[in-house]
C-alpha positions as CSV (number, residue, x, y, z in Angstrom):
1,M,130.5,19.9,93.3
2,N,131.6,17.4,90.7
3,T,133.9,18.1,87.6
4,R,131.0,18.6,85.2
5,D,129.1,21.1,87.4
6,T,132.3,23.0,88.2
7,I,133.1,23.4,84.5
8,K,129.6,24.5,83.6
9,K,129.5,27.0,86.5
10,A,132.9,28.5,85.6
11,L,132.3,28.8,81.8
12,K,128.7,30.1,82.1
13,G,128.0,29.3,78.4
14,R,131.2,30.9,77.0
15,I,133.1,29.4,74.1
16,M,136.1,27.3,75.2
17,T,139.1,25.4,73.9
18,M,139.8,22.0,75.3
19,V,142.5,19.3,75.1
20,F,141.8,16.0,76.8
21,T,142.9,12.4,76.8
22,K,140.5,9.9,75.3
23,K,139.9,6.4,76.7
24,N,142.2,4.9,74.2
25,G,145.0,7.3,75.2
26,D,144.8,9.6,72.2
27,I,144.8,13.3,72.7
28,R,141.8,15.2,71.4
29,K,141.6,19.0,70.8
30,A,138.2,20.7,70.7
31,Y,136.8,24.2,70.2
32,G,133.2,24.8,71.2
33,Q,130.6,25.4,73.9
34,V,129.4,23.2,76.8
35,V,125.8,22.0,76.5
36,E,124.1,23.5,79.6
37,N,120.9,21.3,79.6
38,D,122.6,17.9,79.3
39,Q,119.9,15.4,80.2
40,R,122.2,12.9,81.9
41,P,122.2,13.1,85.7
42,S,125.5,14.7,86.9
43,D,125.7,12.3,89.9
44,E,125.8,9.3,87.6
45,Y,128.2,11.0,85.1
46,P,130.3,13.5,87.2
47,D,133.3,13.6,84.8
48,L,131.4,13.6,81.5
49,I,130.7,16.9,79.7
50,T,128.7,17.3,76.5
51,F,129.7,20.1,74.2
52,V,129.0,21.5,70.7
53,D,132.4,21.0,68.9
54,F,132.6,23.9,66.3
55,S,135.6,22.2,64.7
56,V,133.5,19.2,63.5
57,G,130.1,20.8,63.6
58,G,128.5,18.4,66.0
59,V,127.8,17.5,69.6
60,R,130.4,15.4,71.4
61,S,131.0,14.1,74.9
62,A,134.3,14.0,76.8
63,D,135.0,11.7,79.7
64,L,137.4,13.8,81.7
65,S,138.3,10.9,84.1
66,N,140.6,9.3,81.6
67,G,143.7,11.4,82.2
68,D,145.0,14.9,81.6
69,W,142.8,17.7,80.4
70,I,142.8,21.5,80.1
71,I,140.0,23.9,79.3
72,K,140.5,27.6,78.5
73,S,137.9,30.3,78.1
74,G,139.2,33.9,78.2
75,N,141.1,34.2,81.5
76,T,139.5,31.1,82.9
77,V,141.8,28.0,82.9
78,M,140.9,24.7,84.4
79,R,143.0,21.6,84.3
80,K,143.7,18.1,85.7
81,R,147.0,16.3,85.5
82,G,147.5,12.6,86.0
83,R,145.2,9.6,86.1
84,G,142.5,8.9,88.5
């Protein structure tokens, strides 16, 4: 199971907070909900998640292959440290 499918399965539509590293190295914070019916094939985009970001009121995508990230929802905590 890839990163995107693992996150979607663990969150089950719940609201989450997320901190991740963007491609340019900036740190982004987000608060929202993962889009369950993302139309992109997960085998082609295994580390890309699409979510509704409540803090900006729009849909965003995050490429989680760029560096560190952490996602929290209730007692569920998922993270990756380091590049690659």
